N, C-alpha and C positions, 0 to 999 in steps of 0.2 A: 366091418360094420357091426354095431351092437344090435342084437335082435331081442325082442320081447317075447318071452314064451313062458310056459308053465304057470299060467295064471292061477291064482288061488281060487278054490271053489267059492268062498264067500264073496269074492268080487263080482262074480256073475250073479249070485243071489242078491246082492245089494241093489240090483235093478229095482227091487221092490221097496227100497227104503226112502225114496224120494231124492236121493243125492244126484242120480243121473239126470233127472228132470231139472233139478236146480242148476246143475252145471251146464246143461244144454242152453238155458236162458242166460246164465251168468256169463258164459264164454261165447255167446253168439256173435260178439264183436270181433272175435279172433279171425284173422284172414284165412288160416289154414286149419284143416281138420286135425293134423297131428298136434297142433297147439291145444286144440280143444280136448283131445284125448289125454295129453300129458297134464293139462290143467285139472282134469278130473282125478287122475292118479295122485297128483300132488295134494289136492284138497282132501281126498279120502285119507291120505297118510296123515295130514294135519289133524283130521277128525279122530282117527282111530289108532294110529301107530303108538305103541307104548314107548316110554322113555323119550329121548331127544328126537326131534323130527329132522333127522339128517337125510340126505338123498339115499344113502344105503339103507337106512331103517325104513324110510317111506316105501321104496320100491320092493324091498324084501317082504314087508307086511302086506302090501297091496297086490303085487304081482307074483310073489312066491320066490323071487330071485332078485339078486342085486342088478340094477341097471343104472349105475351112478352117472355115467357120462351123458346119456340123453336127458336125464332129469336135471342135471346141472346146466346143460345147454338150454333147456326150456326156461329155467329160472334166471340164469345169469346173462345169456346172450340173445335169447329169442326176443323179437322186436314188438311183441304185443304191448298195447298201451294200458298202463295201470289205471289211468283216469277213467277210461271207459268202463272198466269193471267196478270202480268205486262209485261211479254215477249210477249204474244199474243197482248196486247194493243199497245206496242211499235212497233211491226212489222206491225200491221194493219194500224196504223196512219202513220208510215214512208213510207208505200207503197202508201199512198194517197197524202202525202205532204213530199217531201224530206227535211230532217232537214238542216237548215242553221247553227245550233249550238246545242251543248248539254250544258245546263246551270245547275250549282250546286249552291243551295241557302239554306240559313237558313230559317226555317219555325217555328214560335213560336206558342205554344199551351198553353195559360195561364190557370192555375189551382188554385183552392182554397185549396185543400187538399195536402197530402204528400204521399199518398199510390199508386197512379197510376204509372205505369211503367215509370221510368226515370224522375219523377218530382223532382224538387229541385230549390233552389234560385240560379239563374244563371245570369251572365251578358249577356244581349242581345244587340248586337252591333247596330242593326237597331233602337232600342229604346233608346240606350245610357244610360241604367240603369240596375239594378238588378231586375229580375222578377221571381216570383214563377211560374214555367212553365215546360213543356216538350219542348225540343229543337230537331228539326228534320232536316235532310238534304234531300232535294228533288232534284232529277236529272230530268230535263225537256227536252223534245224534242221541240226545237224552230224552227218553220217554218215561212215562210214569212207572214202568216196571223194570227199567234197566237202561243200559247205554251201549252204544256200538261205535267204535272209531271207524269213520268212513272216508277220511282224507288224511294224508300223511305228507310231511315235509322233513327232509334231513337237513339240519342246520349246520352249516360248515364253519369250523373255527377259522380265525383270521389267517393262520399260517398256511391254510390250504389255498389261499389266493395266489401265493407266489411260488409254490413248490410244483413245478411242472412235472417232475417225475412222479410225485404222489398222484397228481390229477390224472396223468396218463395211465398209470397202473390201475387205478380204480375207475377209469372211463368216466370221469366227472364231466358233464357237459360244460362247454365254454361259458354259457350264460349263468351257471351256478356259481355264486360268490358269497362270501361272508356278508351277512346283513344283520341289522338289529332284529330282535325277536318280534317286535310289533309289525315289521314288514312281512315276516312269514305269516303272521296271523291274518293280516289283511289280504295277502295273496290267497291263502286258503279259503277265506270267506268269499273272495271274488269268484273262485272256482265253484263253490257251493251255490252262490247266487245264480249261476247259469243253469243249475239243475232244476228239475220239476219237483221241488220239495216245499212244504209249507213254511211260512215264516215263524220265527221264534227268537227270543232274546239270546244274546251271547253271554256265556259264563267264562270267566278267565281268572286265573290266579296271578297277580302281578306283585306278590309280596316281596320278591327279591329283585325286582327290576327297578332301576333308578328313574327311568323316563316313563311317565304315564300319559303326558299330554299328547304325544304323537299317536298313541293307540286310541285315545278318546276321540281326537279329531278325526282320525280315519274311520272309526265306527260311526260317528255322527254324520260325516260326509256321505256315508252309505245308507243313511236313514235306518240304522240298526239300533234296537234297544239293547242295553247291556247292563250287566251286574259284574263288576270287576273287584275282586278282593285285593286290598293293598295292605302294606305294613304300616306300623305306627310312625316310621320315619319317612315314609313316602311324601315327597314334596307336592303339595296340591296348589294349583294355580287359583288361589282365592283372590277375588278382586279387592276386598277390603276386610281388614281384621283390625280390631281396636289395638292401638299401640304399634301397628306395623305400617310400613309404607304401602300405599295402594298398589295392587297388582303383584305384590311380593309373594313368592312361593313359600309355603309354611308346612312343617310336618303335620301329618294327619292327626297325631295325638294332640298337638297344640290347637289345631282347628276345632277338634271335638270338645276340648276342655273350654276354650274361649267362647265358642258359639253354643255349646251344649247347655250352658246355664239358662239360655232363653228358649230351649227346645223342651217339649214335653216328652217324658220317658213313658213308654208303653210296655207293660208286662205281658209276655206271651208264653204259652206252653205249646210244645210240639213233640211229636214222636221222633226221636233220633234213631233212624233205622240202623246206622252204623254201630251204635252202642246198645241197641235194643232196649231203650229205656225212654221214659218221658223226661224232657228237659224243661227247665223254667229259667227265664232270664228277662232282662228288660232291654228295650231298644229305643233309639231315638233317630230322628231324621233331621239333618242339618243342611239347609239350603246353601248352595255354593254360588249361585248366580247362573247366568245364561251361558250356553255354549254356542256353537255355530248354528247357522240357519238350517232348519230341517225338521220334519215331523218325527215322532218317536215310534219305535217298536217293530216296524215291518222289516223283514229281510227282503229287500227288493232293490236291485242295483239302480241307482239314480245318478245322473250327471253331477259332477262336483259343481257347487254353486258358490259364488263369492259371499263372504260374510259382510253384510251391509247393515248400516244403522237403520233402525226402525223395522226390520223384518222380524218374522216370527223366529224365536230363538229357543233352542232346547235348554231346559232347566236341568242342571246337575244337582244331585243330592249326595251327601255323605251319610250313609246308613251305618250306625254304630251299635254293636252289642256291648252293653255296659252292665255286667253282672251285678247282682245285689251285693252291696257292702264293699265293692272294690273301688280304689281311688282312681283307677284308670280303665278305659275301655279294653275289651279283649280282642274284638274283631272289627275290621273296617271294610266297607264296600263303597265304591263309587257307582252311581247308577243314574240313568236318565228315565227310569220307569216312574209311573205315577206315585207321588209321595203319599197319597191317601190310601194306598193298598199295601201297607207295611207287612201284614200277615202273608200276603202272596209273595212279597219280595223275600221274606225269610224262608218260606217254603221253597222258593226257587233256588236259594243258596243251598238248601239241604239236599237238593238233587245231585250235588257234586259227589256224594258218596257212591252214586251209581257208576260214575266215571272211574273212580279208583278200583272198584270191584271188577269192572270190565277189563281194565289193564292187567290186574292180577290174574283174571281168568284166561286172558290171552297168553300170558306167560306160562301158566301152569298146565293148561289143557290144550293149547293150540300151537305151541312152539314158537311164540313171537320172538324170543331171544335166541333161537337155535340156528339162525342163518350163519353159515360158515364161509360164504363167499366174500369177496372184497369189492365187487363192482357196485357203483351207484345204482344202475338199473336193476341189478339183482336184489339189492336191499329193498327197493320200492316194490318189486314183484313179490318178494316174500311177505312183507308186512301187509300188502294188499290181500294176498291169499289167506293169511292168518285172519284178517278181518272177515273175509268171506266165509271162512270156516265157522267162526263165531256167529256170523250172520245167519248161516243155515240153522243152527240151534236156536238162535233168537226167533226166527220165523216159525220154527217148530213150537216154541214156547208160546208164541202168539196165535197158534192154531192156523198158520198160513201154509204149512207144508204137511201134506198128508201122505200116508203110504200109498204107493201106486198098486194098481191091480197087477198080479203076476202076468208076465208076458207069456205068449204061447210058444216063444222060441225056447228050445231046450238048451240046457247049460253047455253041452258040448259044442253045439252049433254057434252059440253066442261067443264062447271062448275062441273058437277057430276064426270067426269073422273078425273079432277085435284084434287078435294077434296078427292076422294078415294085414289089416289096415294099418296098425302101428308100424309093423315092419316095413311095409311099402312106403309109408309116408315119412318115416324117420330120416332116410337118406336124403330125400328131397328137401325136408325142412332144414337139415344141417347145412346143405349146400346153399339154400336161400339166405340163412342167417350169416353164413360165412361170407357170402357175397357182399353183405351190408357192412360187415365188421372189418374186412381186409380189402385194401385197394387191389384192383385187377393186376397192376404191374407187379405187385409182390407175389401174387398167386402164380404168375406165369414165369417167374425167374427160375 
């Protein structure tokens, strides 16, 4: 049996830094105390270990020695539920900083092999090319000062549906199948809608996606306000356009040019935080007609309702940035937010730079891309804990985590008690997880 010993002195001293209190609440949903202990070890490693956040590096930095097998077991095989940790994280951060938006974004995990869950050669819109990678969807809480991914989905390539060997090796649940991206977005939002978090509009980049209508209808059926960026060639379901058949779908650039001649252009100035400069451009709002029945703006799960004639219908707008002196627009958004608040809509779009910064921060400082396992469950555990690590520092920045008063317990006694608990619980935890992973008849052969 692997034992945990020789704890580093700083680990005991870190009782005063707020991490233990944060982990106590974050991992209170875990069924077993050994899971809570290893959760804190892993999170501390994500926060403080130098270089790649591998199991060897994490345990060596936090415990003073390598304990690879138990930390791998905690991440890859242990049965704790990622969604419970994500819910706590979302509700805690939302209570400290009200969300301005919920953003859904593609996150790329480049890979060299072919066996990790969801790996495949896939087109990556942000890179503009095919990459061997895992593709994930991250749903982020965006507040005025930053962003935090609080929900994750691993999007499976189509060939994973039929390859039983791949699925078995990566322990992919039977219900996980290849689906269009809009389906992952709506599933993620449905999960968030069940949490105790404030409503906010949804931000999404649909520039490289061919189908926009399924996403819009799904958001409108859920009574969700949205601002979705699309590309110039995105086909829009416009009900009537001069010279075109009624109901024909037309590229966004054609709609903007054809209908934009009747729309007023408004000049706006704003502070571009990403470029650290003031920008000036002109915008216009092009009405596209009514969408499905339902009010605008609140994230609050509602039953799907039939689209009936004569009912109140959501009005869709195409918001276009058309820089001075250019023959064509530069940026296009579809929205159901009020058309008379253009400045607020543009400010909402500018919040997206927070999301890109948080993804970079997760990679550089919290080991988001350092997971070395292959299992579907392990991937979800790792990205959840990476978000939780960033969440700790987010709460610190918001003034929600303070240093704790030093405990009366001396370091030697603390280390001895912690080591005894981990050692005693480790064997029991391994047996419990094994019992759930391996059928009884195989263990008794």
